[in-house]
N, C-alpha and C positions, 0 to 999 in steps of 0.2 A: 362374799358372793361374787364380787367383781373379779377376784383372782381366780375363782372356780370357773367362771365363764370364759375367762381368757385361756385358762389351762385347757379346757375342753376344746376350744378353737384350735389350739396348738396341736393337740393329739389328733384331731380330725385332719389337719393339714399334713402332719407327718404321715398319717395312714395313706393319704392320697398321693403324696409325693414319693413314697417308697423310701429306700435307703438314702439318707442325706449325708452320711459320713464321708469325709475326705473330699468334700465339694470344692474346697479351696486349698491349694497347696502352694507354698512360696519357695522359690529357689532364686537367690541372688537378685532380688529385686523384680523377678518375673512372676506374675500371677497366672496359675493354671486353674482353669475353671472347667469342670465337667458338668453338663447339664443338658442344654437343648441340642448339642451336637450328638451324633451317634456314639453309642457305647464304645469306649476304647480310644476315641479320638480326643484331641486336646487343642484348645486355642490358647495362644500365649500372647500376652500384652505386656509391653515394656512401659513402665510408669513414666508419665510426663513429669519432668523435674519439678515443676511448680506444684503439681498435685501431690507428688511424693513428699514435698516439704511438710505437709500436714502431719506426716508420720513422726516428724521430730518435734512437733509443737502441739501435740494433741491436748495436753493439759491447758496450755495457753488458749487454744481454740475453744475448749469447753468453758473456760472461765470468762473469756472476753467476748464471745459471740452473743448476740441478743437473743432473748426468748421470742416466742411468737404470740401474737395477741389471741385471746380467747375468741374473738369475733371470727377468726379463720376457721376454727373447729366447728363453731356454730354454723357457719356458712356451709361447710362440707356436709353437715347433717341435713340442713334444711334444703339446700339446693341440689346436692347430689345423692341424698338419701342414705348416706353412710350411717351405720349404727353399730351397736355392740357385737351383733352376730356377723357383720360384714367381714369377708375375707379380703384383707388389704395387705398390699406389698409396699414397703418403702425401700426404694433403691438409693444407694450411696448415702446411707443414713448418718454417716459421720460419727460424732460422739452422742448423737441422739437428741439434739436440740429440738428438732421438730417432733421426734418421737415422744419427748416429754409432754408436748401439748396434746398429742393424740391420746396418750394413756391417761392424762388428766381428765379427758372428756370421754373416757370409757371406749375408746377405739384402740384395738390391740393389733398392730400390724406385725406381719413377719418382716424382718429387716435384713438387708444385705449391705455390706460395706467391704471395700477391697483393701483397706489399710488396717493392719492388725492393731496399731496403737490407738486409732480412733474407735474401732469396734470394742476394744478391751473396755474403754470408759462407758460405752453404751451398755455393755453386758453387765457391768458392775451396778448400773442404775436400774436395769430392767431385766432381771434374771428370768422372769416369767415369760418373756418373749422368745420365739424362735429366731435365732440370728445366725447368719451365714457369711463367711468370707466369700465374696463373689463379685465379679465385674457386672456393671449394668448392661454391657453389650451382649452378654451371654447369660441369660437368666436361667438358673438351675431348677426350673419347676416345669411341670407337664402343662399341656395346653388347657385353656378355658377354666382356670383355677380361681382367679381373683375378680372381685367386684370393682376394685380400684387399684391402680398403681400410682404411688405419690413419689415425687422427687422434690426435695426442698434444698434450695441453694446449691445445686449441683448439675442441673440438666445441661448447662452450657459446656461441661467437660466432655460430653458424649452425645451431643445433638447431631445424630446422623440417622440415615434410614435403616441401618442394620439394628440400631437400638430401638427405633420406633416399631419395626416389624416384630422384634422379639417381645416388646411390651404388649402389642396387639395380640400375639400369640397366646400369652398367658392370661389375658383378660377374658371374662365370660362375655356373652352377648349383652350388649348395652352397658358394658363396663366403662369406666372413665380413666383416662390418664389425667393427673393433676400435677401441675408444676408450680412451685412456690418460689418466689424470690423476695428477699428484703434488700432494700437500698437506703442509704442515708438520705434524709431530706435536706438537700443543700440550700434551701431557702434561708436557713439560719446562716449568718455570715461566718460564724466560727466553724461550722460544719463544712461550709465551702472551702475555708482556708485549710482545714484538716485534710479535706479530700485532695486539695491541690498538693499538699506535702506528700501524701501517700503515692499519688500517681506521678510524681516527678521522678520516681525510680523506675528502672527497666521492668517492663511487664509485657506479657503477651496479651493480645486483644481478647484472647479466650477468657481471661479473668474478668473482663468488663461485660458482665452479662447484661447490664443495663443498656447497652448498645442494641441489644435485640437481635443480634446475628443468629442466635440459636433458633429464632422463630422460622427462619427460612426453610427448615426441614419439613414444616407443616404445609408449605405452599404447593409443592408438587407431590402429592400423595393422595391416595384414595382409601386408606385404611382407617382414618379418623375423620370426624366431622370437623368443621371450621373451629379454630381455636377461640374460646371466649375468655373474658377477662373482667376481674373485679379487684379493686384495690382498697386497702385499709390503712389509715394513718394512726399512729400512736407514738407516745414518748415513753422511753424506758429509763427509769432512774439509774444513774451511773455515777460511780466516784470519778472525779475528774482525773485523779492520779492514774486511773486504769486505762486512760486513753492510749498510753504507751503500749500496754499489753494488747490492747485492741488492734493496734497497727501490726504488732509482731505476730499476731494470730492470722494475718492474711498470708496466702500461699506465696506470693512473689516477694513480700518483705521477709518472710521466714527463710526464703532461699538466698537472700543477700549475704555477701561476706560480712564478717563481724564489724569491720571498719565502717561499712555503710549502715549497718544496724545501729551503730552508736550515733551516727549522724541523724538517723531517723528519731532516735530517742531525744537527742539534743533539741531538734527543731520542734518536736511536739511539746516538750517541757517548756520551751520558750513561748509557744502559742498559749499554753495554759496559764503562764504567768502574766502575759501581756494583753490578751485579747479582752476588751472591755465587757463582753457578754458573759464571760466565765471566770475572769481572774479573781473575783471576790466570792466565788462559790465552790465549795468542796464537793457537793453533790449537784449534778446537772441532769437535765432531761434530754437524752439523746433522741432526736426525732427520726422516725423510720417510716417508710412506706412499704407495706407488705403487698405484693402482687400475687394473685392467684389466677392461674390459667388452667382451663380444662377443656377436654374434648372427648367425645363419645366414640368408642370403637364402632366400626362399621362391618358387621359380620352377617 
C-alpha cells in the first residue's frame, strides 16, 4: 500500500511537470539544467572543486555519513503538517541519507541531485522515487507545485537569493522551506580533538555551515517568513575504525592530495589508539546535534 501511494504521487507529479527527459546533461564537468528558464535557454554551472570531490567518494560518503534521528521526521509531520500525500521536493539529496528518513516515515519526496555518482546510490535505494539530475539554483519544475522544499546538509553550498527565489516559485501558498544540518557535538573531548584534526587542513569557509553565514540570505528578503529553529541531540553507534572513512567522506578532505590524505589517516588512527575516552572501545557513540530550520513562503 505504501508503495502504491508513493507511485500514484510520482505519476501525478510527472503529469503536472510535463516532459522531464533530458533535464540534466553533463559535459566536461559542466551541468546544464533546463527548467525554470525559457524553453531553449540553458544555464551552466561549473562545479566547485570541493563539492565536485563528492563525486569521487560517493560510496565513502554513503557509508560514513550519519543517519538522521526519527525525531526530525516526527517534527516535520507534527509542526509543518507533512504527510504521505504531501508533494515534497528534496534538493541536493546526495546519496539519500535524509531521503532514507523521509521514506521510512512514509514521506515520498521528488529528489534532485547534481552529481551523478551520488544520485546513482540514491536511485539504487529508492527506485520508486522520481529523481532528477539538477542544480538547486534552477529547479526544473513549474510554479506552485510543492508543499515543502527540503535541503539536508547542503544549503550552505548555494545560499543565495537566486536559489531562494526559485524555491519560493515552486512552493504552493503556505508551503515551507526546511533546511537541516547535522554537526558533531564537540562537548566530548575526543570529538573536539577529531574536529581539530579535520579542520587543520585547507578548507573554504563555505564547508563550515555551523558558522551560520548561510543564514544571511534570509535577512534581507520578503519572500519567506523569519527563519525558525529547532534542534535535536542524539548519538549514533559507530565503529571506531570507521572514523577514518568518516573524515575521508568530507568534501575538502576528499579533495586533498594523497600525501595529505595519508597524514589525515595517520593522525586519526593515533587519536583512536591514545585518547582515553575511546581507546578501549571498538564501538563508540558519535554525538550529533541535528538542526532543523524552516520558514513559510509569503505569497
